[in-house]
C-alpha positions in Angstrom: 0.1 0.0 -0.1 1.4 3.4 -0.8 1.4 5.7 2.0 1.3 9.6 2.4 0.0 10.0 -1.3 -3.5 11.7 -0.8 -4.0 12.5 -4.3 -3.7 8.8 -5.5 -6.8 6.9 -7.0 -7.7 4.6 -4.2 -7.0 1.6 -6.4 -3.6 2.6 -6.7 -3.3 3.7 -2.9 -4.5 0.3 -1.8 -3.1 -1.8 -4.2 -1.6 -5.0 -2.4 2.3 -4.7 -2.4 3.1 -8.4 -1.2 1.6 -11.8 -1.9 0.3 -11.8 1.6 -1.8 -8.8 1.0 -3.7 -10.4 -1.9 -7.2 -11.0 -0.6 -8.1 -14.2 -2.9 -7.0 -17.1 -4.9 -5.0 -18.7 -2.1 -4.3 -21.8 -4.1 -2.6 -19.8 -7.1 -0.7 -17.6 -4.7 0.4 -20.7 -2.7 1.6 -22.5 -5.9 3.6 -19.3 -7.3 5.1 -18.7 -3.8 6.4 -22.5 -4.0 7.7 -22.0 -7.3 9.6 -18.8 -6.3 10.9 -20.6 -2.9 12.3 -23.4 -5.1 13.6 -21.3 -7.8 11.6 -23.2 -10.4 9.5 -20.4 -11.8 7.9 -21.1 -15.1 6.4 -18.7 -17.9 3.2 -17.6 -16.6 -0.2 -17.0 -18.1 -2.6 -15.2 -15.9 -6.1 -14.7 -17.3 -9.7 -13.8 -16.0 -12.0 -10.8 -15.6 -10.9 -7.3 -14.9 -10.1 -6.3 -11.3 -9.4 -9.8 -9.7 -5.8 -9.3 -9.0 -3.7 -10.5 -12.0 -1.3 -7.6 -12.3 -1.1 -7.0 -8.6 -0.1 -10.8 -8.2 2.8 -10.5 -10.6 4.0 -7.3 -9.2 3.8 -8.7 -5.8 5.9 -11.7 -7.2 8.4 -9.4 -8.7 8.9 -7.7 -5.3 9.6 -11.1 -3.7 12.1 -12.0 -6.4 14.1 -8.8 -6.5 15.5 -6.2 -4.1 14.1 -2.7 -4.5 17.3 -1.5 -6.2 17.2 -4.5 -8.7 13.6 -4.1 -9.7 14.4 -1.6 -12.6 17.2 -3.6 -14.1 15.3 -7.0 -13.8 11.8 -6.2 -14.6 10.4 -5.0 -17.9 6.7 -4.3 -17.8 4.7 -3.4 -21.1 1.0 -2.6 -21.0 -1.4 -2.5 -23.9 -1.2 1.3 -24.1 2.5 0.7 -25.5 2.9 -0.3 -29.1 1.9 -4.0 -29.4 3.2 -4.8 -32.9 5.9 -7.1 -34.2 8.6 -4.2 -34.0 8.3 -3.7 -30.0 9.1 -7.8 -29.8 12.0 -7.7 -32.2 13.1 -4.3 -30.5 12.8 -3.7 -26.5 11.7 -7.3 -25.5 14.3 -8.9 -27.7 17.1 -6.5 -26.2 15.9 -7.0 -22.6 15.5 -10.8 -22.9 19.0 -11.2 -24.8 21.3 -9.3 -22.4 22.6 -10.9 -19.2 23.2 -9.2 -16.0 26.8 -9.4 -15.0 26.8 -8.7 -11.4 23.2 -10.3 -10.6 22.2 -13.9 -10.5 19.0 -15.4 -11.6 16.6 -14.5 -14.3 15.0 -11.3 -15.4 11.2 -10.9 -15.6 9.3 -9.4 -18.5 5.5 -8.7 -17.8 3.2 -8.2 -20.9 -0.1 -6.8 -19.4 -3.2 -7.2 -21.4 -1.2 -9.4 -23.9 -4.7 -10.3 -25.7 -4.2 -6.9 -27.5 -1.1 -8.2 -29.2 -1.2 -9.0 -33.0 -1.0 -12.5 -34.1 2.3 -11.7 -35.9 3.8 -10.2 -32.7 2.7 -13.3 -30.7 4.1 -15.8 -33.3 7.6 -13.8 -33.0 7.3 -13.9 -29.1 7.1 -17.7 -28.9 10.6 -18.0 -30.5 12.0 -15.6 -27.9 10.5 -17.3 -25.0 11.9 -20.5 -26.1 15.3 -19.1 -26.8 15.9 -17.1 -23.8 14.4 -19.1 -21.0 17.7 -19.4 -19.4 17.9 -15.7 -18.9 14.2 -14.4 -18.6 10.9 -15.5 -17.5 7.6 -14.2 -19.2 4.5 -13.3 -17.5 1.2 -12.7 -19.9 -1.8 -11.2 -18.6 -5.0 -11.0 -20.3 -8.9 -10.9 -20.0 -9.6 -13.4 -22.8 -7.6 -16.7 -23.1 -9.0 -17.4 -26.5 -7.0 -14.3 -27.9 -3.9 -15.8 -27.1 -2.4 -18.2 -29.8 -2.0 -21.9 -28.7 1.5 -21.8 -29.3 2.1 -19.2 -26.7 -0.5 -21.1 -24.3 1.7 -24.3 -24.3 4.6 -22.5 -23.3 3.2 -21.0 -20.1 1.7 -22.4 -16.8 -2.0 -21.0 -16.8 -3.7 -19.6 -13.9 -7.2 -18.4 -13.9 -8.3 -15.6 -11.6 -12.0 -15.7 -11.1 -14.4 -13.1 -10.0 -14.0 -12.1 -6.3 -16.8 -13.4 -3.8 -18.7 -10.9 -1.8 -16.9 -12.7 1.3 -13.5 -11.7 -0.1 -14.5 -8.1 -1.0 -16.1 -7.2 2.2 -13.0 -7.2 4.5 -11.1 -5.0 2.2 -13.9 -2.7 1.5 -14.3 -2.3 5.2 -10.5 -1.8 5.6 -10.7 1.2 2.9 -13.7 2.6 4.4 -12.1 2.9 7.7 -8.7 4.3 6.5 -10.5 7.0 4.3 -13.1 7.7 7.1 -16.2 7.3 4.8 -19.5 6.9 6.1 -21.1 3.9 4.3 -24.6 2.3 5.0 -24.9 -1.6 5.1 -27.1 -1.3 1.9 -24.5 0.9 0.3 -21.9 -1.7 0.9 -24.3 -4.3 -0.6 -25.0 -2.1 -3.6 -21.3 -1.6 -4.3 -20.8 -5.5 -4.1 -23.7 -6.0 -6.4 -22.5 -3.7 -9.1 -19.0 -4.8 -9.0 -19.8 -8.2 -10.1 -16.4 -9.5 -8.6 -14.3 -6.7 -9.6 -12.2 -5.0 -6.8 -11.1 -2.2 -8.7 -14.6 -1.3 -9.6 -15.8 -1.4 -5.9 -13.0 1.2 -4.9 -13.5 3.3 -8.0 -17.3 3.7 -7.4 -16.7 4.1 -3.5 -14.4 6.9 -4.2 -16.7 8.6 -6.9 -19.6 8.2 -4.5 -17.6 9.6 -1.4 -16.8 12.7 -3.7 -20.5 13.5 -4.4 -22.3 12.4 -1.1 -21.4 12.6 2.5 -23.3 9.4 3.3 -23.1 6.5 0.9 -26.3 4.5 0.7 -27.8 2.3 -2.0 -29.4 5.3 -3.9 -26.0 7.4 -3.8 -24.1 4.3 -5.2 -26.7 3.8 -8.0 -27.1 7.4 -8.7 -23.3 8.0 -8.9 -22.8 5.4 -11.6 -26.2 6.2 -13.5 -27.6 2.7 -12.6 -31.5 2.3 -12.1 -32.6 2.3 -8.7 -34.6 -0.6 -7.3 -37.5 1.6 -6.6 -37.5 2.7 -10.2 -37.4 -1.0 -11.6 -40.2 -1.8 -9.2 -42.4 0.9 -10.6 -41.3 -0.3 -14.2 -42.3 -3.8 -13.7 -45.7 -2.5 -11.9 -46.5 -0.5 -15.1 -45.3 -3.4 -17.5 -47.8 -5.8 -15.6 -50.7 -3.6 -15.1 -51.1 -0.5 -17.3 -52.0 0.1 -20.8 -49.4 0.3 -23.6 -49.4 4.1 -24.1 -49.2 5.1 -20.5 -46.4 2.7 -19.8 -44.3 3.8 -22.8 -44.7 7.4 -21.8 -43.9 6.6 -18.2 -40.9 4.5 -18.9 -39.6 7.0 -21.6 -39.9 10.0 -19.1 -38.0 8.1 -16.5 -35.3 7.2 -19.0 -34.9 10.9 -20.0 -35.2 12.3 -16.4 -32.7 10.0 -14.7 -30.5 9.3 -17.7 -31.1 5.7 -17.8 -30.2 3.4 -20.7 -32.6 0.5 -21.8 -29.6 -2.0 -21.5 -29.5 -1.5 -17.7 -33.3 -1.5 -17.4 -33.5 -4.9 -19.3 -30.8 -6.3 -17.0 -32.5 -5.4 -13.8 -36.0 -6.4 -15.1 -34.5 -9.8 -16.0 -33.3 -10.2 -12.3 -36.7 -9.1 -10.8 -38.6 -11.4 -13.2 -37.1 -14.5 -11.5 -38.8 -13.4 -8.2 -42.2 -13.3 -9.5 -44.6 -16.0 -9.6 -45.5 -16.5 -13.5 -46.3 -19.6 -15.3 -43.4 -21.3 -16.4 -44.2 -21.0 -20.1 -44.9 -17.6 -19.9 -41.7 -16.8 -18.0 -39.5 -18.6 -20.7 -41.2 -16.9 -23.7 -40.7 -13.5 -21.8 -37.0 -14.2 -21.2 -36.3 -15.3 -24.9 -37.9 -11.9 -26.0 -35.8 -10.0 -23.5 -32.7 -11.8 -24.9 -33.6 -10.8 -28.5 -34.3 -7.0 -27.5 -30.9 -7.0 -25.6 -29.1 -8.6 -28.8 -30.9 -6.0 -31.1 -29.7 -3.4 -28.7 -26.1 -4.5 -28.7 -26.4 -4.1 -32.5 -27.0 -0.4 -32.3 -31.0 -0.4 -33.0 -33.3 2.4 -31.8 -34.0 2.3 -28.2 -37.5 3.7 -28.6 -38.5 0.8 -31.0 -36.9 -1.6 -28.5 -38.8 -0.2 -25.7 -41.9 -0.6 -27.6 -41.0 -4.2 -28.1 -40.4 -4.8 -24.3 -43.8 -3.3 -23.6 -45.6 -5.6 -26.2 -43.9 -8.8 -24.8 -45.2 -8.1 -21.5 -48.7 -7.3 -22.9 -48.8 -10.7 -25.0 -47.7 -12.3 -21.8 -50.5 -10.7 -19.8 -53.0 -11.8 -22.5 -52.0 -15.2 -22.3 -52.1 -15.6 -18.5 -55.6 -13.9 -18.7 -56.7 -16.8 -21.3 -55.3 -19.5 -19.4 -57.2 -18.2 -16.2 -60.6 -17.9 -17.9 -60.4 -21.4 -19.4 
């Protein structure tokens, strides 16, 4: 953790600096620690969703491997913001990998963050360097999507998947940051932070910091308002309109709510889907509704007009309501 730097974003201020500080993936950390202790570190490939500790883990490994004075000469870290074509592989990466350190024993470490942004040509050039300079250097590739890494690179590395963090793993760290920053957060505010993050610790801290700037007390409404996400009360109202009101008034009310609160239909769809599973509906009706919701989401992702898709959403609920009424009358 970086101390005495109040202007740092909290995600950097509270980034774990040692392997012991990492809050999850105990099996992975235990395995890598054993590799380091026995001086048997292989090439590594970390993959998984953002904010799950991949970069923090390899930086903590580097700090365990090297003394503070050695870090700059023994570690090369490249991110997707750097040029990722074949030139960077044949230039800086090859130069760093091929030069030995005269006065320092051991191997160097090359960290390629967001490696799935590398071109196929660059990845193909990299596999030869990995083979040729294994005595001198270890590579750690970090990516979100394993499928974007060519099989030849995957086979040369030991793979570790960093899954989304569970609420039980996030909560202690969240409470620690809240105590350190002296922020007033309600229990429903903490739950909203965890729900919105979906296992992404970086997202938790970013939303917490944004909410603390905008509100003196961080509750559920403050968190949802800060990120522009629909409030649960709004979704309850939308569902009530969809299930009870006529087409025109439902359309006008939802459209006005979207404009007034700046909501996206995509977010409304996601929340309506969650609420639908809590409502007692006939199985067949529920299945038809969910299929239609998925079709609407697919069309939205293709860039279709939100007004048309809102009409489609209301129409799907009206058809479902009519079917329920017919079945009840029979």
